[in-house]
DRENTORKOL-3810 file (N, C-alpha, C; in nm, 4 decimals):
REM DRENTORKOL-3810
@n.u->0.7675; n.v->0.0133; n.w->1.0509; ca.u->0.7882; ca.v->0.0416; ca.w->0.9058; c.u->0.9314; c.v->0.0180; c.w->0.8855
@n.u->0.9737; n.v->-0.0690; n.w->0.7919; ca.u->1.1054; ca.v->-0.0729; ca.w->0.7165; c.u->1.1310; c.v->0.0314; c.w->0.6012
@n.u->1.2208; n.v->0.0829; n.w->0.5755; ca.u->1.2428; ca.v->0.1396; ca.w->0.4409; c.u->1.4082; c.v->0.0817; c.w->0.3987
@n.u->1.4065; n.v->0.0279; n.w->0.2780; ca.u->1.5293; ca.v->-0.0252; ca.w->0.2128; c.u->1.5560; c.v->0.0462; c.w->0.0949
@n.u->1.6539; n.v->0.1326; n.w->0.0808; ca.u->1.7071; ca.v->0.1874; ca.w->-0.0184; c.u->1.7612; c.v->0.0781; c.w->-0.1359
@n.u->1.7214; n.v->0.0612; n.w->-0.2318; ca.u->1.7882; ca.v->-0.0555; ca.w->-0.3359; c.u->1.8575; c.v->0.0049; c.w->-0.4206
@n.u->1.8480; n.v->0.1181; n.w->-0.4678; ca.u->1.9277; ca.v->0.1582; ca.w->-0.5927; c.u->1.8997; c.v->0.3454; c.w->-0.6066
@n.u->2.0124; n.v->0.3954; n.w->-0.6975; ca.u->1.9751; ca.v->0.4950; ca.w->-0.7190; c.u->1.9329; c.v->0.5052; c.w->-0.8913
@n.u->1.8408; n.v->0.6060; n.w->-0.9160; ca.u->1.7815; ca.v->0.6351; ca.w->-1.0448; c.u->1.7676; c.v->0.7597; c.w->-1.0818
@n.u->1.9098; n.v->0.8018; n.w->-1.1605; ca.u->1.9325; ca.v->0.9488; ca.w->-1.1686; c.u->1.9338; c.v->1.0077; c.w->-1.0362
@n.u->1.8441; n.v->1.1082; n.w->-1.0169; ca.u->1.8525; ca.v->1.2134; ca.w->-0.9170; c.u->1.7750; c.v->1.1428; c.w->-0.8024
@n.u->1.6958; n.v->1.0335; n.w->-0.8320; ca.u->1.6026; ca.v->1.0054; ca.w->-0.7263; c.u->1.6609; c.v->0.8433; c.w->-0.6809
@n.u->1.6176; n.v->0.8057; n.w->-0.5782; ca.u->1.6422; ca.v->0.6646; ca.w->-0.5516; c.u->1.5226; c.v->0.5534; c.w->-0.4903
@n.u->1.5261; n.v->0.4327; n.w->-0.5385; ca.u->1.4213; ca.v->0.3581; ca.w->-0.5243; c.u->1.4266; c.v->0.2785; c.w->-0.3811
@n.u->1.3278; n.v->0.2500; n.w->-0.3251; ca.u->1.3100; ca.v->0.2095; ca.w->-0.1998; c.u->1.2083; c.v->0.1207; c.w->-0.2042
@n.u->1.2065; n.v->-0.0115; n.w->-0.1076; ca.u->1.1010; ca.v->-0.0908; ca.w->-0.0552; c.u->1.0489; c.v->-0.0537; c.w->0.0743
@n.u->0.9170; n.v->-0.0228; n.w->0.0945; ca.u->0.8912; ca.v->0.0257; ca.w->0.2020; c.u->0.8020; c.v->-0.1089; c.w->0.2780
@n.u->0.8014; n.v->-0.1534; n.w->0.3846; ca.u->0.7337; ca.v->-0.2627; ca.w->0.4565; c.u->0.6722; c.v->-0.2099; c.w->0.5850
@n.u->0.5306; n.v->-0.2034; n.w->0.5867; ca.u->0.4699; ca.v->-0.1602; ca.w->0.6959; c.u->0.3497; c.v->-0.2445; c.w->0.7278
@n.u->0.3247; n.v->-0.2612; n.w->0.8284; ca.u->0.2128; ca.v->-0.3492; ca.w->0.8935; c.u->0.1002; c.v->-0.2601; c.w->0.8670
@n.u->-0.0164; n.v->-0.3760; n.w->0.8275; ca.u->-0.1586; ca.v->-0.2974; ca.w->0.8019; c.u->-0.2001; c.v->-0.2200; c.w->0.9282
@n.u->-0.3084; n.v->-0.1542; n.w->0.8959; ca.u->-0.4105; ca.v->-0.0800; ca.w->1.0127; c.u->-0.4802; c.v->-0.1682; c.w->1.1017
@n.u->-0.4965; n.v->-0.1234; n.w->1.2346; ca.u->-0.5695; ca.v->-0.2071; ca.w->1.2970; c.u->-0.6978; c.v->-0.1659; c.w->1.2857
@n.u->-0.7481; n.v->-0.0550; n.w->1.2309; ca.u->-0.8775; ca.v->-0.0313; ca.w->1.2107; c.u->-0.9008; c.v->0.0579; c.w->1.0736
@n.u->-0.9000; n.v->-0.0067; n.w->0.9590; ca.u->-0.9088; ca.v->0.0176; ca.w->0.8299; c.u->-1.0081; c.v->0.1423; c.w->0.7974
@n.u->-0.9873; n.v->0.2527; n.w->0.7580; ca.u->-1.0450; ca.v->0.3576; ca.w->0.7084; c.u->-1.0874; c.v->0.3577; c.w->0.5681
@n.u->-1.2396; n.v->0.3485; n.w->0.5366; ca.u->-1.3038; ca.v->0.3710; ca.w->0.4127; c.u->-1.2255; c.v->0.4683; c.w->0.3185
@n.u->-1.1658; n.v->0.4231; n.w->0.2023; ca.u->-1.1124; ca.v->0.5220; ca.w->0.1202; c.u->-0.9663; c.v->0.4782; c.w->0.1242
@n.u->-0.8921; n.v->0.4173; n.w->0.1952; ca.u->-0.7554; ca.v->0.3740; ca.w->0.1935; c.u->-0.6790; c.v->0.3923; c.w->0.3121
@n.u->-0.5837; n.v->0.3295; n.w->0.3498; ca.u->-0.5130; ca.v->0.3230; ca.w->0.4686; c.u->-0.3828; c.v->0.4334; c.w->0.3981
@n.u->-0.3622; n.v->0.5376; n.w->0.4679; ca.u->-0.2484; ca.v->0.6128; ca.w->0.4483; c.u->-0.1365; c.v->0.6106; c.w->0.5647
@n.u->-0.0298; n.v->0.6154; n.w->0.5064; ca.u->0.0978; ca.v->0.6011; ca.w->0.5953; c.u->0.1963; c.v->0.7129; c.w->0.5448
@n.u->0.2883; n.v->0.7775; n.w->0.6088; ca.u->0.3947; ca.v->0.8514; ca.w->0.5659; c.u->0.5130; c.v->0.7851; c.w->0.5869
@n.u->0.6152; n.v->0.8333; n.w->0.4954; ca.u->0.7402; ca.v->0.7707; ca.w->0.4668; c.u->0.8220; c.v->0.8914; c.w->0.5072
@n.u->0.8811; n.v->0.8800; n.w->0.6669; ca.u->0.9624; ca.v->1.0086; ca.w->0.7082; c.u->1.0693; c.v->1.0022; c.w->0.6320
@n.u->1.1411; n.v->0.8958; n.w->0.5849; ca.u->1.3052; ca.v->0.8831; ca.w->0.5556; c.u->1.3144; c.v->0.9402; c.w->0.4091
@n.u->1.2021; n.v->0.9998; n.w->0.3377; ca.u->1.2048; ca.v->1.0620; ca.w->0.2097; c.u->1.1511; c.v->1.1745; c.w->0.2146
@n.u->1.1748; n.v->1.2933; n.w->0.1374; ca.u->1.1397; ca.v->1.4029; ca.w->0.1042; c.u->1.0176; c.v->1.4141; c.w->0.0219
@n.u->1.0169; n.v->1.3213; n.w->-0.0799; ca.u->0.9093; ca.v->1.3618; ca.w->-0.1822; c.u->0.8966; c.v->1.1966; c.w->-0.2493
@n.u->0.7807; n.v->1.1466; n.w->-0.2726; ca.u->0.7390; ca.v->1.0034; ca.w->-0.3242; c.u->0.7224; c.v->1.0826; c.w->-0.4840
@n.u->0.7927; n.v->1.0321; n.w->-0.5752; ca.u->0.7691; ca.v->1.0765; ca.w->-0.7266; c.u->0.6600; c.v->0.9771; c.w->-0.7591
@n.u->0.6679; n.v->0.8421; n.w->-0.7261; ca.u->0.5702; ca.v->0.7529; ca.w->-0.7795; c.u->0.5818; c.v->0.6248; c.w->-0.7248
@n.u->0.4714; n.v->0.5469; n.w->-0.6993; ca.u->0.4500; ca.v->0.4172; ca.w->-0.6450; c.u->0.4949; c.v->0.3082; c.w->-0.7780
@n.u->0.5790; n.v->0.2110; n.w->-0.7749; ca.u->0.5941; ca.v->0.1097; ca.w->-0.8735; c.u->0.5131; c.v->-0.0064; c.w->-0.8577
@n.u->0.5024; n.v->-0.0331; n.w->-0.7230; ca.u->0.4458; ca.v->-0.1646; ca.w->-0.7152; c.u->0.3818; c.v->-0.1722; c.w->-0.5610
@n.u->0.2626; n.v->-0.2371; n.w->-0.5214; ca.u->0.2199; ca.v->-0.2398; ca.w->-0.3906; c.u->0.1523; c.v->-0.4004; c.w->-0.3744
@n.u->0.1488; n.v->-0.4117; n.w->-0.2665; ca.u->0.0881; ca.v->-0.5632; ca.w->-0.2278; c.u->0.0583; c.v->-0.5585; c.w->-0.1016
@n.u->-0.0290; n.v->-0.6544; n.w->-0.0570; ca.u->-0.0348; ca.v->-0.6911; ca.w->0.0949; c.u->-0.0640; c.v->-0.8319; c.w->0.1210
@n.u->-0.0485; n.v->-0.9003; n.w->0.2181; ca.u->-0.0451; ca.v->-1.0332; ca.w->0.2580; c.u->-0.1797; c.v->-1.0849; c.w->0.2928
@n.u->-0.2108; n.v->-1.1973; n.w->0.3184; ca.u->-0.3533; ca.v->-1.2622; ca.w->0.3451; c.u->-0.4559; c.v->-1.2482; c.w->0.2792
@n.u->-0.4206; n.v->-1.2584; n.w->0.1496; ca.u->-0.5369; ca.v->-1.3043; ca.w->0.0314; c.u->-0.5963; c.v->-1.1641; c.w->-0.0078
@n.u->-0.5526; n.v->-1.0231; n.w->0.0633; ca.u->-0.6140; ca.v->-0.9269; ca.w->0.0368; c.u->-0.5306; c.v->-0.8641; c.w->-0.0892
@n.u->-0.5704; n.v->-0.7478; n.w->-0.1400; ca.u->-0.5286; ca.v->-0.7059; ca.w->-0.2649; c.u->-0.4990; c.v->-0.5276; c.w->-0.2256
@n.u->-0.4053; n.v->-0.4947; n.w->-0.2756; ca.u->-0.3908; ca.v->-0.3551; ca.w->-0.3266; c.u->-0.3677; c.v->-0.2803; c.w->-0.4599
@n.u->-0.4145; n.v->-0.2362; n.w->-0.5038; ca.u->-0.4205; ca.v->-0.1789; ca.w->-0.6358; c.u->-0.3302; c.v->-0.0721; c.w->-0.6853
@n.u->-0.2335; n.v->-0.0865; n.w->-0.7597; ca.u->-0.1463; ca.v->0.0007; ca.w->-0.7814; c.u->-0.2056; c.v->0.1101; c.w->-0.8850
@n.u->-0.3183; n.v->0.0975; n.w->-0.9433; ca.u->-0.3921; ca.v->0.2047; ca.w->-0.9949; c.u->-0.4729; c.v->0.2787; c.w->-0.8976
@n.u->-0.4924; n.v->0.2529; n.w->-0.7808; ca.u->-0.5850; ca.v->0.3066; ca.w->-0.6826; c.u->-0.4566; c.v->0.3557; c.w->-0.5886
@n.u->-0.3541; n.v->0.3538; n.w->-0.5714; ca.u->-0.2419; ca.v->0.4064; ca.w->-0.4597; c.u->-0.2364; c.v->0.5543; c.w->-0.5351
@n.u->-0.2750; n.v->0.6375; n.w->-0.4381; ca.u->-0.2269; ca.v->0.7877; ca.w->-0.4271; c.u->-0.0939; c.v->0.8225; c.w->-0.3646
@n.u->-0.0559; n.v->0.9252; n.w->-0.4095; ca.u->0.0675; ca.v->0.9975; ca.w->-0.3436; c.u->0.0332; c.v->1.1364; c.w->-0.3169
@n.u->0.0994; n.v->1.2102; n.w->-0.1690; ca.u->0.0704; ca.v->1.3393; ca.w->-0.1632; c.u->0.2114; c.v->1.3410; c.w->-0.0758
@n.u->0.3317; n.v->1.4052; n.w->-0.1088; ca.u->0.4407; ca.v->1.4496; ca.w->-0.0590; c.u->0.5120; c.v->1.3243; c.w->-0.0176
@n.u->0.5242; n.v->1.2813; n.w->0.0881; ca.u->0.5823; ca.v->1.1828; ca.w->0.1302; c.u->0.4995; c.v->1.0749; c.w->0.1780
@n.u->0.3558; n.v->1.0737; n.w->0.1677; ca.u->0.2411; ca.v->1.0005; ca.w->0.2252; c.u->0.1915; c.v->0.9079; c.w->0.0981
@n.u->0.1569; n.v->0.7631; n.w->0.1136; ca.u->0.0707; ca.v->0.7002; ca.w->0.0262; c.u->-0.0243; c.v->0.6516; c.w->0.0969
@n.u->-0.1635; n.v->0.6328; n.w->0.0130; ca.u->-0.2564; ca.v->0.6061; ca.w->0.0679; c.u->-0.3075; c.v->0.4779; c.w->0.0002
@n.u->-0.3247; n.v->0.3788; n.w->0.0260; ca.u->-0.3464; ca.v->0.2267; ca.w->-0.0468; c.u->-0.4850; c.v->0.1881; c.w->-0.0035
@n.u->-0.5823; n.v->0.1816; n.w->-0.1062; ca.u->-0.7026; ca.v->0.1005; ca.w->-0.1183; c.u->-0.6913; c.v->-0.0470; c.w->-0.0791
@n.u->-0.7531; n.v->-0.0704; n.w->0.0225; ca.u->-0.7206; ca.v->-0.2388; ca.w->0.0493; c.u->-0.8452; c.v->-0.3242; c.w->-0.0042
@n.u->-0.8425; n.v->-0.4156; n.w->-0.0944; ca.u->-0.9652; ca.v->-0.4837; ca.w->-0.1308; c.u->-0.9704; c.v->-0.6372; c.w->-0.0980
@n.u->-1.0935; n.v->-0.7112; n.w->-0.1005; ca.u->-1.0815; ca.v->-0.8544; ca.w->-0.0945; c.u->-1.2035; c.v->-0.9002; c.w->-0.1630
@n.u->-1.1900; n.v->-1.0343; n.w->-0.1956; ca.u->-1.3021; ca.v->-1.1005; ca.w->-0.2633; c.u->-1.4078; c.v->-1.1556; c.w->-0.1963
@n.u->-1.5052; n.v->-1.0900; n.w->-0.1762; ca.u->-1.5937; ca.v->-1.1315; ca.w->-0.0677; c.u->-1.7130; c.v->-1.2034; c.w->-0.1431
@n.u->-1.7045; n.v->-1.3074; n.w->-0.1969; ca.u->-1.8144; ca.v->-1.3841; ca.w->-0.2447; c.u->-1.7660; c.v->-1.5205; c.w->-0.2801
@n.u->-1.8525; n.v->-1.6206; n.w->-0.2721; ca.u->-1.8304; ca.v->-1.7596; ca.w->-0.2847; c.u->-1.7471; c.v->-1.7997; c.w->-0.4029
@n.u->-1.6601; n.v->-1.9105; n.w->-0.3795; ca.u->-1.5993; ca.v->-1.9214; ca.w->-0.5139; c.u->-1.6696; c.v->-1.9783; c.w->-0.6230
@n.u->-1.7864; n.v->-2.0166; n.w->-0.6379; ca.u->-1.8324; ca.v->-2.0507; ca.w->-0.7334; c.u->-1.9301; c.v->-1.9213; c.w->-0.8114
@n.u->-1.8871; n.v->-1.8030; n.w->-0.7693; ca.u->-1.9460; ca.v->-1.6887; ca.w->-0.8128; c.u->-1.8223; c.v->-1.6074; c.w->-0.8684
@n.u->-1.8564; n.v->-1.5119; n.w->-0.9213; ca.u->-1.7266; ca.v->-1.4171; ca.w->-0.9802; c.u->-1.7597; c.v->-1.2473; c.w->-0.9517
@n.u->-1.6878; n.v->-1.1419; n.w->-0.9548; ca.u->-1.7295; ca.v->-1.0149; ca.w->-0.9491; c.u->-1.5777; c.v->-0.9706; c.w->-0.8943
@n.u->-1.6082; n.v->-0.8101; n.w->-0.9087; ca.u->-1.4803; ca.v->-0.7368; ca.w->-0.8611; c.u->-1.4558; c.v->-0.7620; c.w->-0.7161
@n.u->-1.3355; n.v->-0.7256; n.w->-0.6689; ca.u->-1.2867; ca.v->-0.7281; ca.w->-0.5583; c.u->-1.3535; c.v->-0.5987; c.w->-0.4784
@n.u->-1.3879; n.v->-0.6038; n.w->-0.3699; ca.u->-1.4670; ca.v->-0.5015; ca.w->-0.2934; c.u->-1.3643; c.v->-0.4450; c.w->-0.1790
@n.u->-1.3821; n.v->-0.3267; n.w->-0.1470; ca.u->-1.3059; ca.v->-0.2481; ca.w->-0.0543; c.u->-1.3449; c.v->-0.3033; c.w->0.0832
@n.u->-1.2351; n.v->-0.3410; n.w->0.1694; ca.u->-1.2644; ca.v->-0.4080; ca.w->0.3221; c.u->-1.3429; c.v->-0.3112; c.w->0.3968
@n.u->-1.4267; n.v->-0.3538; n.w->0.4666; ca.u->-1.5067; ca.v->-0.2740; ca.w->0.5750; c.u->-1.4401; c.v->-0.1778; c.w->0.6365
@n.u->-1.4927; n.v->-0.0506; n.w->0.6850; ca.u->-1.4279; ca.v->0.0098; ca.w->0.7550; c.u->-1.4226; c.v->-0.0467; c.w->0.9053
@n.u->-1.3196; n.v->-0.0051; n.w->0.9951; ca.u->-1.2863; ca.v->-0.0903; ca.w->1.0821; c.u->-1.2318; c.v->-0.2220; c.w->1.0927
@n.u->-1.2101; n.v->-0.2854; n.w->0.9745; ca.u->-1.1339; ca.v->-0.4117; ca.w->0.9551; c.u->-0.9895; c.v->-0.3998; c.w->1.0289
@n.u->-0.9529; n.v->-0.5283; n.w->1.1043; ca.u->-0.8194; ca.v->-0.5224; ca.w->1.1661; c.u->-0.7493; c.v->-0.6003; c.w->1.0577
@n.u->-0.6439; n.v->-0.5148; n.w->0.9765; ca.u->-0.5280; ca.v->-0.5829; ca.w->0.9164; c.u->-0.4020; c.v->-0.5522; c.w->0.9858
@n.u->-0.3873; n.v->-0.5235; n.w->1.1064; ca.u->-0.2772; ca.v->-0.5325; ca.w->1.1765; c.u->-0.1770; c.v->-0.6358; c.w->1.1488
@n.u->-0.2329; n.v->-0.7665; n.w->1.1227; ca.u->-0.1337; ca.v->-0.8868; ca.w->1.1372; c.u->-0.0725; c.v->-0.9047; c.w->0.9927
@n.u->-0.1217; n.v->-0.8067; n.w->0.9015; ca.u->-0.0972; ca.v->-0.8204; ca.w->0.7446; c.u->0.0282; c.v->-0.7348; c.w->0.7280
@n.u->0.1006; n.v->-0.7457; n.w->0.6211; ca.u->0.1998; ca.v->-0.6606; ca.w->0.5875; c.u->0.1800; c.v->-0.6205; c.w->0.4469
@n.u->0.2133; n.v->-0.4779; n.w->0.4434; ca.u->0.2207; ca.v->-0.4104; ca.w->0.3058; c.u->0.3382; c.v->-0.3785; c.w->0.2679
@n.u->0.3588; n.v->-0.4335; n.w->0.1450; ca.u->0.5061; ca.v->-0.3804; ca.w->0.0720; c.u->0.4790; c.v->-0.2819; c.w->-0.0582
@n.u->0.5600; n.v->-0.1984; n.w->-0.0582; ca.u->0.5570; ca.v->-0.0716; ca.w->-0.1630; c.u->0.6835; c.v->-0.0706; c.w->-0.2140
@n.u->0.7252; n.v->-0.0378; n.w->-0.3583; ca.u->0.8024; ca.v->-0.0004; ca.w->-0.3949; c.u->0.8056; c.v->0.1648; c.w->-0.4788
@n.u->0.8532; n.v->0.2361; n.w->-0.4374; ca.u->0.8478; ca.v->0.3720; ca.w->-0.4660; c.u->0.9758; c.v->0.4255; c.w->-0.5107
@n.u->0.9542; n.v->0.5236; n.w->-0.5876; ca.u->1.0770; ca.v->0.6210; ca.w->-0.6381; c.u->1.0765; c.v->0.7334; c.w->-0.5613
@n.u->1.1504; n.v->0.8204; n.w->-0.5095; ca.u->1.1454; ca.v->0.9026; ca.w->-0.4259; c.u->1.2781; c.v->1.0166; c.w->-0.4032
@n.u->1.2648; n.v->1.1359; n.w->-0.3408; ca.u->1.4067; ca.v->1.1938; ca.w->-0.3420; c.u->1.3887; c.v->1.2347; c.w->-0.2069
END
């Protein structure tokens, strides 16, 4: 994990967090802790490489931890539908997750 402070915003700071995906995804989301901050105020943006998707609307925060639900479009190109959560146990360790947070 890399944590880069990009600016101060009043009493808080904005950071870009870069973390490898999990080697075995857990249904309900991948949770990781940002030890370098005391408390995450909000997640401002989230994304993942490899054609997967992480939704800002589904990201949750608790203290200095973030939980990201990872989704994929699991249907033929000729069909349409919502992205589905990746299956439990999926190896996402070769993917990179980036998150922009406001924290103290």
